[in-house]
N, C-alpha and C positions, 0 to 999 in steps of 0.2 A: 803529327811530326814535330819534333823539337830539336834543339841543339845545333850542332854544326858537323861538318865532315871535312877532313883533311885528306887530300889525295895527292900522292906523288908517284909519277911513273905510270899512271892510268888515266883514262878518260872518264869523267863523271857520267853516270847513266842518266842523270836528270839535269838538264840545263836550268839554271836559275838566274834571275836578275841580281840576286844578292850573292855575288861571288867576288873573290879576289884571286887573280891569276898572276903567276910569276914563274919564270923558268919552266920546269916540268911539274909544278905544283898548282893545284886548284883548291881553294877553300870555299865551301858552300855554307851559307848562313840560313839555318832553319829555325832560329830562335823565335819563340813566341813573343808577341807584342805585350809583354807584361814586365813591370819593373825594368824598363829599358835603360834607365840611367845607370843601372848596375852592370849592364852588359856591354861588352866591347867586341867590335869586329872591324878592325882598322889596320891600315898599313902606313908606315912612315919610311923614311929613307933607310933606317937601320933595322926595322923590325916589322913582323906581322904579329898583331896582338889579338887574341881571341879569349873572351871570358863569358861564360854563361852561368846563370843562377843568381843568387843573392849574396852580397857581402855585407854583413851586419856592422862591421867597423869601417865601412867605406868613408864616412864623414871624418872620422878621426885620422884616417890615413892621408886624405887628400891635402888638407892644409893649404887651400887656395889654388892648387893645381887641378888640371882636368884629371878625370879618372884614368884615362889611358896613359897620360904622362906619369901619374903616380905609380901605376903598375910597372912601367918601363924603368922608373927610378928604383923601385924595389928590386927589380931584376939586376940592374947594373950595380946596386949596392950589396946585394946578398947572394947573387948567383942563381944557380938552377933551383935551389930550394926556397926561393923568394916567396912561394905560395904559402909557406908556413906562417907568414905574417897576416894572412887574410883569415877572417872568421866568418863562418856561414856555411852555406850549402852551394858548392860551386864546382866547376871544372873548366879547363881551358888549355890554351897552348900559346907558346911564344916561339916564333922563328927568328933566330939571330942570323941576319943576312951575312954579317962579317965572318961569323964562324961556320956558316952553313950548317946550322944545328937546330933541330926541333926539341923543345921541352914541352911535354904534354902531361898534365897533372889533374888530380882530383883532390877533394878536400880532405881534412884530417881523418874523417870517418868514412870517406868514400861514399857519401850519400848520393853523389852524382856519379853514376857508373860511367865509365868510358872504356871502350873496347879498341883493340888494335890488331892489325894484320901486317906482318913484315916478311918480305921474301924477295930476294934477287932485285934489290933496288926499288921495290914497291912498298909504299907505306899507305895504309888506310886507317884512319882513326875516326871514331864517332861515339857519342853517347848512345846512339841508337844502333844496335847490332844489325837490325834489318837493313840499314843503309850500307853496312859492310857487305852483307850478302848480295844486295842489289848491285853494288859496284863490282864485286867479284864476278857475278854472272854476266854482267854487261860486257866485261872485258875478257870473257872466256877463260877465267882462272878457275881451276879445279880445286875443290876443297872437300873435306871428309868429316863424317861424324866421328867425334872423339870416342875412343873405346871405353874409357872409364866414366865419362860424363853421364851416359844414360842410366847407369847404376846409382849415380848421385841423385838423380831425379826420382828413381824408384825407391830410394832409401830415405834420403833427407828431404827431398822435395825442392832442393835448390843446389846450386853449384858450391863446391868447396874452393876456398882460396881464390886463385885467379883463373880457374877453369871456366870454359863455356862448353856448350854442346858441340862446338866446332873445334876440331883438332888444331887448325891453323890460326884461330882467333883467341886472344887472351884478354882478360879484364885487368886494368890497372888496380892494384890492391889499395885499401884504405891507407891514407897517409903516405902515398907514394907518387912518384912521377917517373916518366920514362924519358930518356934522351935518345934521339936518333941522329946519328952523324956517321958519315962514311959507310952508309948502308948497314950499320949495326944498331941494334936497339938494346938498351940496358935499363933495367928497372932499379930505382933508388928509393930508399925509405927516408922520409924526413920527419915522421911522427909515429909514436907507438904508445898504445895504452898501457898503463900499469896500475896495479892495485895494492901498492905498499901501504899498510895501515898507519894511520896517524895516532897521536897520543891524547886526543881530546876526549873529554867526557861526553856522555850521551847528550846532555843538555847543551853543551857547547856545539856539538855537531848539529843539533836541531836549529840553533840560532844561525849558524853559518850557512847551512844549506838553504834556510829560508831566505836569507839576504841575497844569496847568489841566484836562487830561483826567481825572486822578484826582479832582479836585475836582468836576467835572461828573458823573462816574459816581456818586460818593458822594451827591451832592445828589438825584439822581432815585431811587436805590435806597433812600435814607432816607425818601423819600415813601411807599414801600411799607411801611416799618417803622412810620411814623406811624399807618397805618391797620391794621396787623397782617396785611397781605397777604403771600402767598408770592411770591417773585420769579419772573418768567418772562421769558426772553430768547431772541430769535431766534438761530439759529446756522446758518451755511452754510460752504461751502469758501472763501468770500471772506475779506477782511481785516477788514471793517468791524464786523459784529456779533461776529466773533471777538474783537476787541479790547474791545468792551463786556463780553463774557462774562469774558474772562481778567482784565481789570483789576478788575472787580467782585469776582471770586473772590479776587484778591490782597488786596483791601481788606477781606476778611472776609465778604463776601456769598456764602458757599459753598453755601447751600441754594437752588440755582437749578433751575428747570425750563427746559431748552432745547427749542426747537421748530424743526422743519425741514420744509419741503415741497418736493418736487422730483420729477423723473423718476427712477425707481429705477435703480440700476446705474451712476450717474454720481457724480462727486466730491461733489456736494451731498448725496449720501446717506452715503457711507462715511467722508468726512472729518469731518463733525460727530459722527458716531457715535464715532469714535476720540477726538475732543477731549472729548466729554461723559464718556466712560469714564475718560479720564485725570484729569479734574477731579472725578470721582465725583459728577456731576450727574445728575439725572433727565433723560431725553431722550424726546421724543415726535416721531414721524415720520409724515408723510402723503405717500403716493405719488401723483403726478399722472399715473400711467400711463393710457394710452388717451384722455387728454383728456376724461374724463367731467365734469370741472368746467366745461368749456366749454358745457354745457347750461344753465348758470345765467344766461343772457343777461338775461332779464327781471328777475330778482332783483337783479342787480348794477346794471342800468340805473335801477332805482328809487332807488338810492343815488347813482349818478354823474350821472343825467339826461343821459347822452350827452356829457358834457364831457371825457371821457377814454376811451381804449380799455378795453373791459370786461375783457379778459383780464388786464391788470395788477392788477386788483382781485380777479378771480374765483379765482385760484390760492390766495391767502391765505385767502379766505373759505371755501374748500372744507375747510380745517382748522378755522378759528375757529367755524364754525357747529355743530361737534360737541363743542366744549369747554364745560366748566362753569367760568365765570369767577368764581363766587361767592367763592372763597377766594384767587383770583389777583389780583395787582396789575396795574400797567400793563405793556404789552408794551414791554420795553426792546429797542432795535434798534440797527443801525449805519447808519441812514438817512443818506445823503449823505456818508458818511465818505470815500469815494473822491474826491469833489470838494472836500472841506474841507481835508484834508491834501495831497491831490494836486490836479492841475489839468490841463486839456486845452489850456492856453494856454502857448506857448513864451516869448513876451515880451509886454510891456504894450502894444505897438502893434497887436496883433491886434484887428481890429474884429469886432463882433457882426453877422453878416451874415444875410440871409434864408436860411432853410433850415437854420440851426444846430440840430442835435438832431432833425431831421426823420426819421421812419421811411421816408418815401417822398417824393421831390421830383417825381414824375411829373406831378402836377397843380398844382404850386406857381405856375405861370404864371397860373392863374386866381384866385390869392389876391392881390387888390389890397389890400395892407395896409402901412401905415407905422407903425412903432413910435412910440408916444406919448412914450416916455421916451428921453432922449439917453444911452444907456448908454456909459460911458467906454471899455469894451473888451469883448472876447469873454467873459471870465470873468463879469463882472457881468451882462451881458445874458443869459448862460446861466443864472445863478442865478435871475434874476427870471422866466424863462420855462421853460426846460427842466427845471430842478430843482424850483422852488417851485410851478409850475403842472403839471408833468408827473409827476416822481417822487413828490412829496408827495401828489399826488392819490390814489396807491395806498393811503395810510393813512386816507383819510377814512372808508372803510367800517368800519374797526376801532373807530371811536367808537360803533358800535352795540353793542359788547361791553364795551369798557373804554377806558382812556386809553392813550396811547402816546407815547414820547419817545426821542430819540437824543441821546447826549452830544455827538455831532458838531455838533448844532444849538444847544448851549449857547452863549449869546451871547458870553461872555468867551472861550471856546475858539475859536469860529468867527472872531471878529474878529482874534484873534492869528494863527490859521492863515492867514487871507487876507493878513496882513501879512508872512508869510514869503516872501522873494523866489521868484519862479516858477522860477528856475534850481535851487533846492533841491527844489521840489515836483513839477516835471514828471517824468513817467514813474515816479511812486511812489518817487522817490529817497530823500527824507527819511522817508517813511512806512515804508519797509523798514528803513532804518537805525535808526529809533526802536524798531521791534519787536525787531530782532535784538539791539540793545544793552540794552533795558530788560526785554523779555519773551521770553527765548530759548525758553521752553517753547512759546509761541504760534507762534514762528517754526519750530518743529520739525515742523509739520504742513503737508501739501501746500496750496499756494495754487492755486485752480482756474485762475487766469489764466496761471500758468506751467506747471501740471502737475507741479510739483516744490516742494521746500521753498524758502524765501526765500533761503537761502544757496547755492542751486545756481548753477553757472556758466551764464551766459546769452550769447546773441548778440542783436543788435538788428537787426530787419528792418523797414524802413519805419516807424521810430519805435516799434516794438513789440518788447518783450523776449520771447524764447523760450528756455526752458531747454534746455540741451544734453542733459540727462538724460532728456528726454521720449522716448517711444517714436518710432521713425521715422514711424509712421502718424500720430501726433499732430502731429509737426513738419510733415508734408506737409499735413495738414488745416488747420493754423493758418495756414500761409503762403498757401494758396489762399483762405481766408476773408478774410485781411487784404488781399489784392490784389483782392478782389471778384470772383473767378472761380470760387468754389466753388458747386456745386449746393446747393439748399436742404437736401437730405438730409444734407449735411456739417455744417450749423449746428445741431448737437444740443447738449443741455445741460439746464438746469433745466426747460424746457417746450418741446420740439420740436414746434411747431404743425404744420409741414409734414408731419411723420411721422404725427401724429394724423389729419389730414385724408386722407392717402393710405391709411392702414390701417383706418380706421373709417368705412365708407361711411354708416352710420346717422347719425353725428355730422356728416359732411360734408353730407348731405342736410338735416339739421336746420338747420344754419347757412345753407344755401342758401335755406331756406324764408323767411328774412327779406327776401329780394328780392321776395317777394309784396307787400311794402309800398311798392314803388316808386311806386305811384299817389299816395302821400301827398306825395311830393316834387313841388312845383309847378314848380320851375325845370327847364326842358327840358334845358339843358346838364348840370346836376348829375345829372339822371336818366339821361342817356346815359353819363356817366362811371361811375355805379354799375353800369350794365349791362356796361360794358367791364371793370370790376373783376371782376365775376362770371365773365366768360368768360376773361379774360387776366391777372388780378391774381395776385400771389404770395400765400402764406398770410397774411402780415402785412397786406397791403393789403386782403385780404378781411375780416380782423378789424376793420380800421378802418371798412370799409363797413358791416359788421354792427352795429358800435357806433352808427353814425349812424342806420341804419334802425330799430334797436330803439327808440331815443329818438323817432324820427319817428312810429313806430306808437303809442307810449305817450303822447306829449305833444302831437303836432301832427296827430292824426287827427281 
């Protein structure tokens, strides 16, 4: 459990010593005991101030004042959108006693999810949606499964925009805050991503992105040093966390613990091992063999509440739950690096269409959904849905253990990268040139997407680069997968779900047992679709169905 809960007009289901009570409001503090100097849970004559997560520019903002005094001063100077001046991964709230108004906010990219329920003088807010469910139930408040959200899980594998699986609960969207006064809630936007191209040359772009990336890496690693924590950084055979690790090392943060979890025998095992050895880093590896981590459906669902596929959270948790984080700092990652320096968009005229980023479009015809936001193009639409609602959802469970951050989501770095023309960013063009030019040691290890070093000669098939130095069997496999004609058994890698279900009957039977909860699903069409997935769905579609059924059993039974 992490974060905080704000309750107005209801009684908290769980009494805690760490609470603030006033009038008909109770604030409960469940923040973990990490980076505590960045966190605020305090009351003054004029305000209640709550802040969770990490603020990377805290030192620059304070200027001799205490942290909570600084936040109050920002609010008094800049009003409700004061949080726009913070940088990092955070969420929080301010109650202005004089105005009788709540302001509840998340960071610019919404990396710290925060959910809210508002009805008839009742307000419940929390970064943990399970806390909202628990308080609703304890107070006898009826809620319902949303009619559209189940199809989002069965299509995209995550929620779109501000939706949740519950009709009465919504998520504050990235770069937004809500105000609650006079029993009314309003969502306001204070920050929005854009990708207007700059006029720099390719070489100028490389120089600037390198300078900004080094600054971003130093900023977050120095936060560890501020608290005396040891550095921990994820490492895989991809490029993203590799660059976080290598650049931090070059900047002098050489005492790192690298962590990896994957199916053994694949590049995500042996490539990070080689890199950690070359850098003389500690390295911890967790094998995902046999899919034993997929048994943790209920545990993960208590964290996700069914708003995302459970498997995307469960594999990391299978390592984190065995680790002692008392001396370790934040989990440094390469989250979203691929779509920050790279892009899936060839030109700025590509539109964000229904089905973008979906795991399965088999049932998308039943998802009657219109995007609330007029996204200017495919890339921005993908950021606000596929990346910030899908990919970032995977790190929400990590807040149970420690904080986490990726230098690719540093606002200065991200904004600049999105301004690099897509002709440079498409197909990892400038990404690879940056690494080869500036960090040749990092380029000297196999990249899982190529099956070879970055400098290997390649051919392009259907807009996908394939290294000529790959083995014939890998080339054949990759071509079949790219053209969508490969059997599931070919799609191996970090977590080959199809193989687990085929070779581990006990696991397959266990996941099938979640279909016993079909009676919880009131909608007949949805119930029949779930039956069809059980009989005819592929391994990923079955994971989507189990994610939905686990949440239905837990919160809608």
